[in-house]
DOFI-994050 format. One record per atom (N, C-alpha, C, O): x, y, z; atom name. Coordinates in steps of 0.2 Angstrom, whole numbers. Layout:
N
X:X, Y:Y, Z:Z, site:CA;
...
***
This chain:
73
X:628, Y:500, Z:651, site:N;
X:633, Y:494, Z:651, site:CA;
X:629, Y:492, Z:644, site:C;
X:623, Y:491, Z:644, site:O;
X:634, Y:492, Z:638, site:N;
X:632, Y:487, Z:630, site:CA;
X:639, Y:480, Z:632, site:C;
X:644, Y:480, Z:634, site:O;
X:633, Y:473, Z:631, site:N;
X:636, Y:469, Z:628, site:CA;
X:637, Y:465, Z:622, site:C;
X:633, Y:461, Z:620, site:O;
X:642, Y:466, Z:619, site:N;
X:640, Y:464, Z:614, site:CA;
X:642, Y:459, Z:610, site:C;
X:649, Y:458, Z:609, site:O;
X:638, Y:453, Z:607, site:N;
X:641, Y:448, Z:605, site:CA;
X:643, Y:446, Z:601, site:C;
X:645, Y:451, Z:597, site:O;
X:645, Y:439, Z:596, site:N;
X:648, Y:438, Z:590, site:CA;
X:646, Y:433, Z:587, site:C;
X:646, Y:427, Z:590, site:O;
X:644, Y:434, Z:582, site:N;
X:645, Y:426, Z:576, site:CA;
X:648, Y:426, Z:570, site:C;
X:647, Y:431, Z:565, site:O;
X:652, Y:423, Z:570, site:N;
X:656, Y:423, Z:563, site:CA;
X:653, Y:420, Z:557, site:C;
X:653, Y:414, Z:558, site:O;
X:650, Y:421, Z:553, site:N;
X:647, Y:419, Z:545, site:CA;
X:647, Y:420, Z:539, site:C;
X:649, Y:425, Z:537, site:O;
X:646, Y:414, Z:534, site:N;
X:649, Y:415, Z:529, site:CA;
X:644, Y:415, Z:524, site:C;
X:641, Y:410, Z:523, site:O;
X:644, Y:421, Z:519, site:N;
X:638, Y:422, Z:512, site:CA;
X:642, Y:421, Z:509, site:C;
X:647, Y:420, Z:510, site:O;
X:638, Y:422, Z:502, site:N;
X:641, Y:422, Z:495, site:CA;
X:635, Y:427, Z:493, site:C;
X:631, Y:430, Z:496, site:O;
X:640, Y:427, Z:484, site:N;
X:636, Y:430, Z:477, site:CA;
X:639, Y:429, Z:474, site:C;
X:644, Y:427, Z:476, site:O;
X:635, Y:431, Z:467, site:N;
X:639, Y:428, Z:460, site:CA;
X:643, Y:435, Z:458, site:C;
X:648, Y:434, Z:454, site:O;
X:641, Y:440, Z:460, site:N;
X:641, Y:448, Z:462, site:CA;
X:652, Y:450, Z:460, site:C;
X:658, Y:451, Z:456, site:O;
X:649, Y:449, Z:464, site:N;
X:657, Y:452, Z:469, site:CA;
X:656, Y:451, Z:476, site:C;
X:652, Y:450, Z:480, site:O;
X:664, Y:453, Z:478, site:N;
X:663, Y:453, Z:488, site:CA;
X:659, Y:458, Z:492, site:C;
X:655, Y:457, Z:496, site:O;
X:660, Y:463, Z:489, site:N;
X:654, Y:468, Z:490, site:CA;
X:646, Y:465, Z:492, site:C;
X:643, Y:464, Z:497, site:O;
X:644, Y:466, Z:485, site:N;
X:637, Y:460, Z:484, site:CA;
X:634, Y:454, Z:488, site:C;
X:628, Y:453, Z:488, site:O;
X:639, Y:450, Z:493, site:N;
X:639, Y:447, Z:498, site:CA;
X:642, Y:449, Z:503, site:C;
X:642, Y:446, Z:509, site:O;
X:646, Y:455, Z:501, site:N;
X:643, Y:458, Z:512, site:CA;
X:638, Y:459, Z:514, site:C;
X:636, Y:458, Z:520, site:O;
X:636, Y:462, Z:506, site:N;
X:628, Y:466, Z:510, site:CA;
X:621, Y:463, Z:510, site:C;
X:615, Y:466, Z:511, site:O;
X:622, Y:458, Z:507, site:N;
X:615, Y:453, Z:506, site:CA;
X:618, Y:448, Z:511, site:C;
X:616, Y:444, Z:508, site:O;
X:620, Y:446, Z:516, site:N;
X:623, Y:443, Z:520, site:CA;
X:623, Y:446, Z:528, site:C;
X:622, Y:442, Z:533, site:O;
X:623, Y:451, Z:528, site:N;
X:620, Y:458, Z:532, site:CA;
X:612, Y:459, Z:532, site:C;
X:607, Y:459, Z:536, site:O;
X:612, Y:461, Z:526, site:N;
X:602, Y:458, Z:526, site:CA;
X:599, Y:454, Z:527, site:C;
X:593, Y:455, Z:529, site:O;
X:602, Y:448, Z:527, site:N;
X:599, Y:442, Z:528, site:CA;
X:600, Y:441, Z:536, site:C;
X:594, Y:438, Z:539, site:O;
X:605, Y:442, Z:541, site:N;
X:606, Y:440, Z:544, site:CA;
X:602, Y:446, Z:549, site:C;
X:600, Y:444, Z:555, site:O;
X:601, Y:452, Z:546, site:N;
X:598, Y:457, Z:553, site:CA;
X:589, Y:453, Z:552, site:C;
X:585, Y:454, Z:556, site:O;
X:587, Y:450, Z:546, site:N;
X:581, Y:449, Z:548, site:CA;
X:580, Y:444, Z:553, site:C;
X:574, Y:443, Z:555, site:O;
X:583, Y:440, Z:556, site:N;
X:587, Y:435, Z:562, site:CA;
X:586, Y:437, Z:570, site:C;
X:583, Y:437, Z:575, site:O;
X:594, Y:442, Z:566, site:N;
X:595, Y:445, Z:573, site:CA;
X:596, Y:452, Z:575, site:C;
X:599, Y:457, Z:571, site:O;
X:594, Y:452, Z:580, site:N;
X:591, Y:461, Z:580, site:CA;
X:597, Y:464, Z:583, site:C;
X:601, Y:461, Z:587, site:O;
X:599, Y:472, Z:583, site:N;
X:605, Y:473, Z:586, site:CA;
X:611, Y:473, Z:583, site:C;
X:616, Y:474, Z:586, site:O;
X:611, Y:472, Z:577, site:N;
X:615, Y:472, Z:573, site:CA;
X:619, Y:478, Z:575, site:C;
X:617, Y:484, Z:576, site:O;
X:628, Y:477, Z:578, site:N;
X:631, Y:486, Z:579, site:CA;
X:636, Y:486, Z:576, site:C;
X:638, Y:492, Z:574, site:O;
X:640, Y:479, Z:573, site:N;
X:648, Y:479, Z:567, site:CA;
X:648, Y:472, Z:565, site:C;
X:646, Y:467, Z:567, site:O;
X:653, Y:474, Z:560, site:N;
X:658, Y:467, Z:556, site:CA;
X:665, Y:472, Z:557, site:C;
X:667, Y:477, Z:558, site:O;
X:666, Y:464, Z:556, site:N;
X:676, Y:464, Z:555, site:CA;
X:675, Y:460, Z:548, site:C;
X:675, Y:454, Z:550, site:O;
X:675, Y:460, Z:542, site:N;
X:678, Y:457, Z:539, site:CA;
X:686, Y:451, Z:538, site:C;
X:691, Y:454, Z:537, site:O;
X:685, Y:444, Z:540, site:N;
X:690, Y:440, Z:543, site:CA;
X:694, Y:437, Z:537, site:C;
X:700, Y:436, Z:538, site:O;
X:690, Y:436, Z:529, site:N;
X:695, Y:433, Z:524, site:CA;
X:687, Y:434, Z:518, site:C;
X:681, Y:433, Z:518, site:O;
X:693, Y:434, Z:513, site:N;
X:688, Y:436, Z:506, site:CA;
X:693, Y:430, Z:502, site:C;
X:700, Y:430, Z:501, site:O;
X:687, Y:424, Z:501, site:N;
X:689, Y:418, Z:493, site:CA;
X:684, Y:419, Z:488, site:C;
X:681, Y:424, Z:488, site:O;
X:684, Y:415, Z:485, site:N;
X:681, Y:414, Z:476, site:CA;
X:683, Y:410, Z:475, site:C;
X:688, Y:408, Z:477, site:O;
X:677, Y:405, Z:470, site:N;
X:681, Y:398, Z:466, site:CA;
X:680, Y:403, Z:459, site:C;
X:677, Y:408, Z:458, site:O;
X:684, Y:398, Z:456, site:N;
X:686, Y:399, Z:450, site:CA;
X:681, Y:392, Z:446, site:C;
X:679, Y:387, Z:448, site:O;
X:683, Y:396, Z:440, site:N;
X:677, Y:393, Z:435, site:CA;
X:680, Y:396, Z:427, site:C;
X:680, Y:402, Z:425, site:O;
X:684, Y:388, Z:423, site:N;
X:689, Y:390, Z:420, site:CA;
X:694, Y:397, Z:423, site:C;
X:698, Y:397, Z:428, site:O;
X:692, Y:404, Z:417, site:N;
X:699, Y:409, Z:419, site:CA;
X:695, Y:415, Z:426, site:C;
X:697, Y:419, Z:430, site:O;
X:690, Y:413, Z:424, site:N;
X:685, Y:417, Z:429, site:CA;
X:684, Y:417, Z:435, site:C;
X:686, Y:412, Z:439, site:O;
X:679, Y:422, Z:440, site:N;
X:676, Y:421, Z:448, site:CA;
X:670, Y:418, Z:445, site:C;
X:668, Y:421, Z:440, site:O;
X:668, Y:414, Z:446, site:N;
X:662, Y:413, Z:448, site:CA;
X:659, Y:414, Z:452, site:C;
X:653, Y:415, Z:451, site:O;
X:660, Y:413, Z:461, site:N;
X:657, Y:415, Z:467, site:CA;
X:661, Y:417, Z:471, site:C;
X:667, Y:415, Z:471, site:O;
X:658, Y:421, Z:474, site:N;
X:665, Y:426, Z:479, site:CA;
X:660, Y:425, Z:486, site:C;
X:654, Y:426, Z:487, site:O;
X:666, Y:424, Z:490, site:N;
X:663, Y:420, Z:498, site:CA;
X:665, Y:426, Z:506, site:C;
X:671, Y:427, Z:507, site:O;
X:661, Y:427, Z:509, site:N;
X:666, Y:431, Z:513, site:CA;
X:664, Y:431, Z:520, site:C;
X:659, Y:433, Z:522, site:O;
X:670, Y:427, Z:524, site:N;
X:668, Y:426, Z:531, site:CA;
X:668, Y:433, Z:536, site:C;
X:672, Y:437, Z:534, site:O;
X:665, Y:435, Z:541, site:N;
X:661, Y:439, Z:542, site:CA;
X:662, Y:441, Z:551, site:C;
X:656, Y:438, Z:554, site:O;
X:666, Y:444, Z:557, site:N;
X:665, Y:441, Z:561, site:CA;
X:658, Y:447, Z:563, site:C;
X:659, Y:453, Z:563, site:O;
X:653, Y:445, Z:565, site:N;
X:647, Y:449, Z:564, site:CA;
X:646, Y:451, Z:573, site:C;
X:648, Y:447, Z:577, site:O;
X:644, Y:458, Z:576, site:N;
X:643, Y:458, Z:583, site:CA;
X:634, Y:463, Z:584, site:C;
X:631, Y:469, Z:584, site:O;
X:634, Y:456, Z:586, site:N;
X:625, Y:462, Z:590, site:CA;
X:628, Y:464, Z:596, site:C;
X:634, Y:462, Z:599, site:O;
X:624, Y:468, Z:598, site:N;
X:620, Y:469, Z:606, site:CA;
X:617, Y:465, Z:611, site:C;
X:612, Y:461, Z:608, site:O;
X:617, Y:464, Z:615, site:N;
X:610, Y:458, Z:617, site:CA;
X:606, Y:467, Z:622, site:C;
X:608, Y:473, Z:623, site:O;
X:601, Y:461, Z:622, site:N;
X:597, Y:468, Z:627, site:CA;
X:596, Y:467, Z:632, site:C;
X:590, Y:465, Z:632, site:O;
X:600, Y:468, Z:639, site:N;
X:598, Y:466, Z:644, site:CA;
X:592, Y:466, Z:646, site:C;
X:589, Y:462, Z:649, site:O;
X:588, Y:474, Z:642, site:N;
X:581, Y:474, Z:646, site:CA;
X:574, Y:471, Z:645, site:C;
X:569, Y:473, Z:646, site:O;
X:576, Y:462, Z:641, site:N;
X:573, Y:459, Z:637, site:CA;
X:570, Y:452, Z:643, site:C;
X:572, Y:448, Z:647, site:O;
X:564, Y:454, Z:642, site:N;
X:558, Y:449, Z:646, site:CA;
X:559, Y:440, Z:645, site:C;
X:558, Y:438, Z:640, site:O;
X:560, Y:437, Z:650, site:N;
X:563, Y:430, Z:648, site:CA;
X:554, Y:427, Z:649, site:C;
X:550, Y:429, Z:654, site:O;
X:553, Y:424, Z:644, site:N;
X:544, Y:419, Z:646, site:CA;
X:544, Y:415, Z:651, site:C;
X:539, Y:413, Z:653, site:O;
X:549, Y:414, Z:653, site:N;
X:547, Y:407, Z:660, site:CA;
X:543, Y:411, Z:666, site:C;
X:541, Y:407, Z:671, site:O;
***
């Protein structure tokens, strides 16, 4: 049986929404094991003058719970 937990996280990029998504997943994977899915909830941008200066993405990040993990206590 698999159990999946979800976190909603926000990532940013000065390049694009795709870059924000890739960077956010990469950073999250450094501290969260077993990432199994993402859902893009929202894309936003900051406008400076007449162009986009920063891209924002809200992601629903799914990861599997390790049912075989040993408790240190």
